[in-house]
N, C-alpha and C positions, 0 to 999 in steps of 0.2 A: 138192184131192183128199180123198176120204173115207178114214178109217181103219177097218179091220175091228175090231169089238169083239165077240168071240164070233161069232155068225152074223149080226151086224148091222153097219151102217156109220154113222159119225158124222163130222161136220165142223163147223167154226165154234165150237170150244170152247176153254176155257182149261185147261191142265194144272194139276192140284192134287194134293197128297199129304196124306193124313190118317192118323193113328194108328187102328189097328183095335181094336175091342172084344175083350175077353178071351173066349177059347173060340169065336171066330168065324172062319169061312172065307168070304171074299167071292170069288166066281168071276168070271172074265172075262165081261163083258157084263151083269153084274148091276147093277140100280139100287142106288145107295148113298145113305144119309142119315146124319146125325149122331144119336146117341141123346141122351137127356136129360143125359148126362155129357159130351157133346161129342166122343165117339169114333165112328168110322165103323162102320156095320153094314149088312148086306144089307137093302134095302127090299123086302120081299116081301109086305107087306099094306098096304092103303090105310087110313091112320089119320086121324082127325079132330083129333088133338092138334096144337096150334100149336107150331111150332118143330121138328117132325119131318118137315120137307120134304125131298124127294129133291133131292140136290145134283148128281147126275151119274151116270155109268156107269163101272164098273170097267174099266180098260184092261188089267189083268193080274190073275191070281189072287193073293190075299193070304191065306195060311194062318196064322192066329194061334190055331189050335185048342188049343195047349198053352201059350199065352202069357197075359200080363196085359194090361190096357188099354194100348194104345199101343206094345207091344213091337215091332210091325212096322207099316209103312205100306202103304197101298193107293194106287195111282196112279189118278186119276180124270179122266175127260173131263168137266169141269164145265159144265153147262148147254149142251149142243150146240145150235146153231141148226138143225141138220139131223140127225135120228136116225131111221134106218130100223129099225123094231122090230116084233115080233110083236104082234098085237092079237086081241081077242075081242069079237064083237058090234058092231063099228063098220061104218058104211056111209058112202056119199058125203055123206049128210045131216049127218054129224058133222064134216065139214071146217069149220075155223074155230072149233071148239068145244073147250073144255078136256077133257083126259083124265086119268085116275087110273091108278095101278098096279093090275094084277090079280094078278100074282105078280112074282117077281124079274126077269123079262125080258119081261113082257107088259103092254100097256095096254088100258083099257076106257073107256067113257063115264064122265065124271066122277061120282064118288059123294061122296067126302069132301074130298080135297085134290087140287088140280090139280098135275100135274107139267109141264104144257106144253099146247100147242095142236096139234091134228091139222091138218096142212096138205095132206096128200095121201093118198088111198086107192090103194094099189098093187095089192092083191088082197084077197080075203075075210079073210085072216089076217095081212096085212102093211100097215103104214102108215108115213108119215113124220110126225114130230112136231118142233115147235120148242120146246125147253125154256127158251128165253129169254123166252117169252111164257107167261103163266099164265091170261089172261082171253080171253073171246070177242072177236074183232075181225075186221077186214077181212083177207082172205087173197088175195094176188095170184094164186097159181097153185094150182088145186085139181085139175089133171089129172095 
């Protein structure tokens, strides 16, 4: 059964906790990555920097806006095998291809760093992605 993460659903993931970056608020359903210092931050831009890969999706809000690095933890759904998420500009032709983040809760065709592979087009602005896969490959179900 899928868990609701903000307005989206996720399944097939590992629970993970990570310390949150100083002065950062990570909202429910936001993509999360580690910054260069190894603390969690909202992944709201597609970056080409190695090591700043998206690690999952926030399962709860974590408000560290008045804290130092690691004062509080965020609960993360790490690399869901199925994540229903908002999208921009994707079509059926993108099924089986890598996607990147467009903003903190939206994906687009891959630009810099892949966060997963699109496995299903649900509507013009909603897709299913598999975050356990990062590269193009055979997709069993694209309907």
